[in-house]
C-alpha positions in Angstrom: -32.8 27.2 9.3 -32.8 24.7 6.5 -34.7 21.4 6.9 -34.6 18.4 4.6 -36.8 15.3 5.0 -35.7 11.8 4.0 -37.9 8.7 4.3 -36.0 5.4 4.9 -37.3 2.3 3.1 -37.4 -1.4 3.9 -36.7 -2.7 7.4 -35.1 0.6 8.5 -38.5 2.4 8.0 -39.6 0.7 11.3 -37.8 1.1 14.6 -38.8 0.2 18.1 -39.4 3.0 20.6 -36.2 2.1 22.4 -34.2 2.2 19.1 -35.6 5.5 18.2 -35.0 7.1 21.6 -31.3 6.1 21.5 -30.7 8.2 18.4 -33.3 10.9 18.4 -32.6 14.6 18.8 -35.4 15.2 21.2 -34.4 12.5 23.7 -30.7 13.1 23.2 -30.2 9.3 23.6 -27.0 7.5 24.3 -26.2 7.1 20.6 -27.3 10.5 19.3 -23.9 12.2 19.0 -22.5 9.1 17.3 -25.5 9.0 14.9 -25.3 12.7 14.2 -21.6 12.7 13.5 -21.7 9.7 11.2 -24.7 11.2 9.3 -22.9 14.5 8.9 -19.9 12.6 7.5 -21.9 10.8 4.8 -23.5 14.1 3.8 -20.0 15.4 3.2 -19.3 12.5 0.8 -16.8 13.6 -1.8 -15.5 16.5 0.2 -11.8 16.3 1.1 -10.9 16.5 4.8 -8.5 14.7 7.1 -9.6 16.1 10.5 -12.8 15.0 12.1 -12.7 17.9 14.6 -12.5 20.5 11.8 -15.4 18.8 10.0 -17.6 18.8 13.1 -16.6 22.4 14.0 -17.6 23.6 10.5 -21.2 22.2 10.9 -22.0 22.9 14.6 -25.6 23.8 13.6 -26.3 20.5 11.9 -28.7 18.2 13.6 -30.6 15.1 12.6 -33.9 14.0 14.1 -35.7 10.7 13.9 -39.5 11.0 13.8 -41.8 8.0 14.2 -45.3 8.5 12.8 -48.2 6.7 11.3 -46.3 6.4 8.0 -43.3 4.8 9.6 -40.0 6.7 10.0 -38.7 9.9 8.7 -35.3 11.7 9.1 -35.3 15.5 9.5 -31.9 17.0 8.5 -31.4 20.4 10.0 -28.9 22.7 8.3 -27.3 19.9 6.2 -24.3 20.7 4.0 -25.4 22.5 0.8 -23.3 20.1 -1.3 -25.6 17.2 -0.3 -28.7 19.0 -1.8 -29.7 19.2 -5.5 -32.9 21.0 -6.5 -34.2 20.8 -2.9 -33.6 17.0 -2.5 -30.8 15.0 -0.8 -28.7 13.2 -3.4 -29.9 9.6 -3.8 -26.6 8.0 -3.0 -26.3 10.0 0.2 -29.8 8.9 1.1 -28.7 5.3 0.8 -25.6 6.1 3.0 -27.9 7.7 5.6 -29.9 4.5 5.7 -26.7 2.6 6.2 -25.8 4.8 9.1 -29.2 4.3 10.7 -29.0 0.6 10.2 -25.4 0.1 11.6 -25.8 2.6 14.5 -29.0 0.9 15.6 -27.1 -2.4 15.5 -24.3 -1.0 17.8 -26.1 -1.6 21.1 -26.9 -5.3 20.3 -23.3 -5.9 19.3 -21.9 -4.2 22.4 -24.4 -6.0 24.6 -23.3 -9.3 23.2 -19.7 -8.5 23.9 -20.0 -6.9 27.3 -22.4 -9.5 28.7 -19.8 -12.3 28.3 -19.4 -14.0 31.6 -16.2 -14.3 33.5 -16.1 -18.1 32.7 -16.1 -17.6 29.0 -12.6 -18.2 27.6 -10.7 -16.4 24.8 -11.8 -18.8 22.2 -15.5 -18.3 22.9 -15.0 -14.5 23.1 -13.2 -14.5 19.8 -16.1 -16.5 18.2 -18.6 -14.0 19.5 -16.7 -11.1 17.9 -16.4 -12.9 14.6 -20.0 -13.9 14.5 -21.0 -10.3 15.3 -19.0 -9.1 12.3 -20.6 -11.6 10.1 -24.1 -10.6 11.3 -23.3 -6.9 10.5 -22.2 -7.8 7.0 -25.2 -10.0 6.5 -27.6 -7.3 7.6 -25.9 -5.0 5.1 -26.4 -7.7 2.4 -22.7 -7.6 1.8 -22.1 -11.4 2.2 -24.0 -13.6 -0.2 -24.2 -17.3 -0.5 -23.1 -19.4 -3.5 -21.0 -16.6 -5.1 -17.5 -17.4 -6.1 -14.6 -15.4 -4.4 -14.5 -12.1 -6.2 -13.5 -9.2 -3.9 -10.2 -7.3 -3.9 -9.6 -5.3 -0.8 -7.7 -2.1 -1.6 -5.8 -0.3 1.2 -3.9 2.9 1.0 -3.8 6.5 2.0 -6.0 9.6 1.4 -3.0 11.9 1.1 -1.5 10.8 -2.3 -0.2 12.4 -5.5 -2.2 12.7 -8.7 0.0 10.1 -10.4 -0.6 7.7 -7.5 -4.3 8.3 -7.8 -4.3 7.7 -11.5 -2.3 4.4 -11.1 -4.8 3.1 -8.5 -7.6 4.1 -10.9 -5.9 2.0 -13.7 -5.6 -1.0 -11.3 -9.3 -0.6 -10.4 -10.2 -0.4 -14.1 -8.1 -3.6 -14.9 -9.9 -5.4 -12.1 -13.4 -4.2 -13.3 -12.6 -5.4 -16.8 -12.2 -8.9 -15.3 -15.4 -8.6 -13.3 -13.7 -8.3 -9.9 -15.4 -6.2 -7.2 -13.7 -3.7 -4.9 -13.7 -3.1 -1.1 -11.9 -0.2 0.5 -12.1 2.0 3.6 -14.6 4.1 1.6 -12.8 7.5 2.0 -10.9 9.7 -0.6 -7.5 9.1 -2.3 -6.6 5.4 -2.7 -9.9 4.4 -1.2 -11.7 6.2 -4.0 -9.5 5.7 -7.1 -9.8 1.9 -7.5 -13.6 2.1 -7.0 -13.9 4.7 -9.7 -11.7 2.7 -12.1 -13.6 -0.5 -11.3 -16.9 1.2 -12.2 -15.6 2.1 -15.6 -14.1 -1.4 -16.2 -17.4 -3.0 -15.3 -19.3 -0.6 -17.5 -17.0 -1.4 -20.5 -18.0 -5.1 -20.0 -21.7 -4.0 -19.7 -21.8 -5.1 -16.1 -21.9 -1.9 -14.1 -25.4 -2.6 -12.6 -24.1 -5.9 -11.1 -20.8 -4.5 -9.8 -20.2 -3.9 -6.1 -18.0 -1.3 -4.4 -18.0 -2.0 -0.7 -16.9 0.7 1.8 -16.0 -0.4 5.4 -15.5 2.3 8.0 -16.0 2.9 11.7 -17.4 5.7 13.8 -14.2 7.3 15.1 -12.7 7.8 11.6 -15.7 8.3 9.3 -15.8 12.1 9.9 -12.1 12.4 8.9 -12.7 10.2 5.9 -16.3 10.8 4.5 -17.4 8.2 2.1 -16.4 8.8 -1.5 -19.2 9.1 -4.1 -18.4 5.7 -5.7 -19.3 3.5 -2.7 -22.3 1.4 -3.5 -22.6 -0.4 -0.2 -21.5 1.4 3.0 -21.0 -0.6 6.2 -20.0 1.0 9.6 -18.3 -1.4 11.9 -18.3 -0.7 15.7 -14.5 -0.1 16.0 -11.2 -0.3 14.1 -10.4 -3.9 15.1 -13.7 -5.2 13.8 -13.3 -3.1 10.7 -9.9 -4.8 10.0 -11.2 -8.2 10.8 -14.2 -7.6 8.4 -11.7 -6.7 5.6 -9.7 -9.9 5.9 -12.6 -12.3 6.4 -14.8 -10.7 3.8 -12.2 -9.9 1.2 -10.3 -12.5 -0.9 -7.1 -10.7 -2.1 -5.5 -7.7 -0.5 -3.9 -4.9 -2.4 -1.8 -2.2 -0.6 -1.2 1.1 -2.4 1.0 3.9 -1.0 -0.3 5.5 2.3 0.7 6.7 5.7 0.4 5.4 9.3 -3.1 4.1 8.7 -1.8 2.0 5.8 1.1 0.8 7.9 -1.4 -0.3 10.5 -3.4 -2.2 8.0 -0.3 -3.9 6.6 1.0 -4.9 10.0 -2.5 -6.3 10.8 -2.5 -8.7 7.9 1.1 -9.6 8.4 0.4 -10.4 12.0 -2.2 -12.8 10.9 0.0 -14.4 8.3 2.8 -14.8 10.8 0.5 -17.1 12.9 1.6 -20.7 12.4 -2.0 -21.9 12.2 -2.7 -19.8 9.1 0.2 -21.1 7.0 -2.1 -23.2 4.9 -4.9 -20.5 4.7 -4.1 -18.5 1.4 -4.7 -14.8 1.6 -2.7 -13.2 -1.3 -1.1 -9.8 -0.5 0.1 -7.5 -3.2 1.9 -4.1 -2.6 1.7 -1.9 -5.7 2.1 1.7 -7.0 3.4 3.7 -9.9 7.1 3.9 -10.5 7.4 7.2 -8.7 6.2 5.6 -5.5 9.1 3.2 -5.4 10.8 5.1 -2.5 7.6 4.4 -0.4 7.8 0.7 -0.9 11.5 0.7 -0.3 10.9 2.4 3.0 8.1 0.0 4.0 10.2 -3.1 2.9 13.2 -1.9 4.8 11.2 -1.3 7.9 9.6 -4.7 7.8 13.0 -6.5 7.2 14.6 -4.7 10.1 11.7 -5.6 12.4 11.0 -9.2 11.3 14.0 -10.3 9.3 14.3 -11.0 5.5 11.9 -14.0 5.6 9.0 -11.5 6.0 9.1 -10.7 2.3 7.7 -14.2 1.4 4.3 -13.0 2.7 3.8 -10.4 0.0 4.9 -9.4 -3.5 5.7 -5.9 -4.7 4.5 -4.9 -8.3 5.5 -1.5 -9.6 3.9 0.4 -12.4 2.0 -2.6 -14.0 -1.8 -2.4 -13.4 -2.5 -5.4 -15.7 0.0 -7.6 -13.9 -1.7 -6.7 -10.6 -5.1 -7.6 -12.0 -3.8 -10.9 -13.4 -2.2 -11.8 -10.0 -5.5 -10.9 -8.3 -7.4 -13.2 -10.7 -4.9 -16.0 -10.0 -5.3 -15.4 -6.3 -9.1 -15.6 -6.5 -8.8 -18.9 -8.4 -6.5 -20.2 -5.6 -9.0 -19.1 -2.9 -11.9 -20.7 -4.8 -10.1 -24.1 -5.1 -8.9 -24.0 -1.5 -12.3 -23.2 0.0 -14.0 -25.7 -2.2 -11.5 -28.4 -1.0 -12.0 -27.7 2.7 -15.8 -26.9 2.4 -15.3 -23.3 3.6 -17.6 -20.4 2.8 -16.8 -18.4 -0.3 -18.1 -15.2 1.2 -16.5 -15.2 4.7 -13.2 -16.7 5.9 -14.3 -18.5 9.1 -11.2 -20.7 9.4 -8.7 -17.8 9.6 -7.2 -17.5 13.0 -6.9 -14.0 14.4 -5.0 -13.9 17.7 -6.5 -11.9 20.5 -3.8 -9.2 20.3 -5.1 -8.3 16.9 -8.8 -9.0 17.5 -9.7 -7.4 20.8 -10.1 -3.6 20.8 -7.0 -1.5 21.8 -7.9 1.6 23.8 -5.7 4.4 22.7 -4.5 6.5 25.6 -1.1 7.7 26.9 -0.7 4.8 29.4 -1.5 2.1 26.9 0.7 3.6 24.2 3.6 3.8 26.6 3.1 0.2 27.7 3.4 -1.3 24.2 6.2 -3.8 23.8 8.1 -2.6 20.7 11.1 -4.9 21.2 12.5 -7.8 19.4 12.7 -11.2 21.1 8.9 -11.7 21.2 6.9 -13.9 18.9 6.7 -12.2 15.4 2.9 -12.0 15.3 2.9 -10.3 18.7 5.5 -7.7 17.6 3.3 -7.1 14.5 0.3 -6.7 16.8 2.1 -4.2 19.0 3.4 -2.2 16.1 -0.1 -2.2 14.6 -1.4 -0.7 17.9 1.3 1.9 17.9 0.4 3.1 14.4 -3.3 3.0 15.3 -2.5 5.4 18.2 -0.6 7.7 15.8 -3.7 7.7 13.4 -5.9 8.5 16.4 -3.6 11.4 17.4 -3.5 12.7 13.8 -7.2 12.6 12.7 -9.6 11.2 15.2 -11.5 13.7 17.4 -10.8 11.9 20.7 -7.2 11.4 19.9 -6.6 15.0 18.9 -8.1 16.2 22.1 -6.0 13.7 24.1 -2.8 14.9 22.6 -3.8 18.6 23.0 -4.5 18.0 26.7 -1.6 15.7 27.7 1.0 16.1 25.0 2.4 13.5 22.5 2.0 9.8 23.0 5.3 8.2 24.1 6.5 4.9 22.5 9.3 2.8 24.0 11.3 0.0 22.5 14.7 -1.2 21.5 16.9 0.8 19.2 16.5 -1.4 16.1 12.8 -1.1 16.0 12.3 2.5 17.4 15.0 3.9 15.1 13.5 2.3 12.0 10.0 3.3 13.0 11.2 6.9 13.4 12.9 6.7 9.9 9.6 5.3 8.4 7.6 8.2 9.9 10.2 10.7 8.7 9.8 9.3 5.2 6.0 9.5 5.5 6.3 13.2 6.5 8.8 14.0 3.8 6.6 12.3 1.2 3.6 14.3 2.4 1.7 11.1 3.5 0.4 12.3 6.9 -2.1 15.1 6.2 -4.0 16.5 3.3 -3.8 20.1 4.4 -0.7 22.2 3.8 0.0 23.1 7.4 3.2 21.9 9.0 2.9 18.5 10.6 3.4 18.4 14.3 4.0 14.8 15.4 1.5 13.4 18.0 4.2 10.9 19.2 7.6 10.7 20.8 10.0 7.8 20.3 12.3 6.4 23.0 14.9 3.7 22.4 16.5 3.9 25.9 14.0 1.6 27.6 14.8 -1.8 29.0 12.8 -4.4 27.0 10.7 -7.0 28.9 11.8 -10.6 29.2 10.0 -12.3 26.2 9.7 -15.6 28.2 7.2 -13.9 30.5 4.9 -12.9 27.6 2.3 -15.7 27.6 -0.9 -13.7 27.5 -3.3 -16.0 25.6 -1.1 -16.6 22.6 -2.3 -19.2 20.1 -0.4 -22.4 20.5 
């Protein structure tokens, strides 16, 4: 048995007895499995995987124990991955990530208590405000949000299953951003989540600014094992669930860049488009750029075609597509940051957190992925566009869960594929988009043949859109 000891510093060196019991090995507290799995994921930083179940199965003997003593707190790592150890010590970056896991997992109970103890008389607006404030507090505790700093964060979305030329292109975009002093925020995993960070670090270094640069990685417990943090993340933040992770991206970031990806990237793109389609956000700038190398043009053609068939040609005014031009992307990001700065200065809005952005409940409140909820999604035209975007986002979220998340994989294994119903126009083009993803190798990193975790049905009768009035923003 191999045992490594890590000593957290700062505020995380001190935990209450209740906090320690919730995550300790000896007490097997309510959060232990979550804490153990997230810690294992960060210790696998830089190792390629796309399946959380496989990662957990490969390290069944790994455990982590939290020990409180007279010196404060120490973490005992039992049978950690060998790749995390150099000369008998845990790599420094991974130690910092372990502190981040400890910090954010300890915060989980307080966030959940705040959300579950909401009284029956609290309306959607108050519930929404509590969620948004909880997200801000998590980012503040992680020292991600900072006062009196001009807008400077480019959020980069994209897949982990990408080609070498696509990786190299995203790296060049990151370098072009770093040369302009722009910081990066991604989902913290491999592939597109890594490449811009790596490039940004070089760009900042060439400007003699590497020490001041930031590379934020936002993840969540159910996906971190499938996407361990890459080695270039400087500040890791674990949000409680996927919806809070997505909200953190759009409130914390200033300009969004979408590179090639699979269902997870489609989910992210539909999330931001759902927000942009809300009438209340029409004067709230949030620049959105879709970009890739010239070989990735078929990917953007497929995405663009899907969006036009679902929402009509007017949807294209909400984003711009730039192919094979890293410097142009960086220039557009810089212009976008200038617009954000001027707008927020004018309306006296925070530079570090977009409080004024309206996120409808269909996009903000957690969606529980299961067979019943997936089958009940309204994937039909005739509803308000932002609601269609929200339902499509949930559909792709379920596909991601069935592909890579431990609970989703088990669910599909036990009960078969998720069934999605809608009208022919949407279902057929969703099927075409997924077929394109599979043909382009954008679903899984491994070479095994992809078995879909979903079935598409366009024979259903769509609901009457006039009866769909569940808390929509007016």
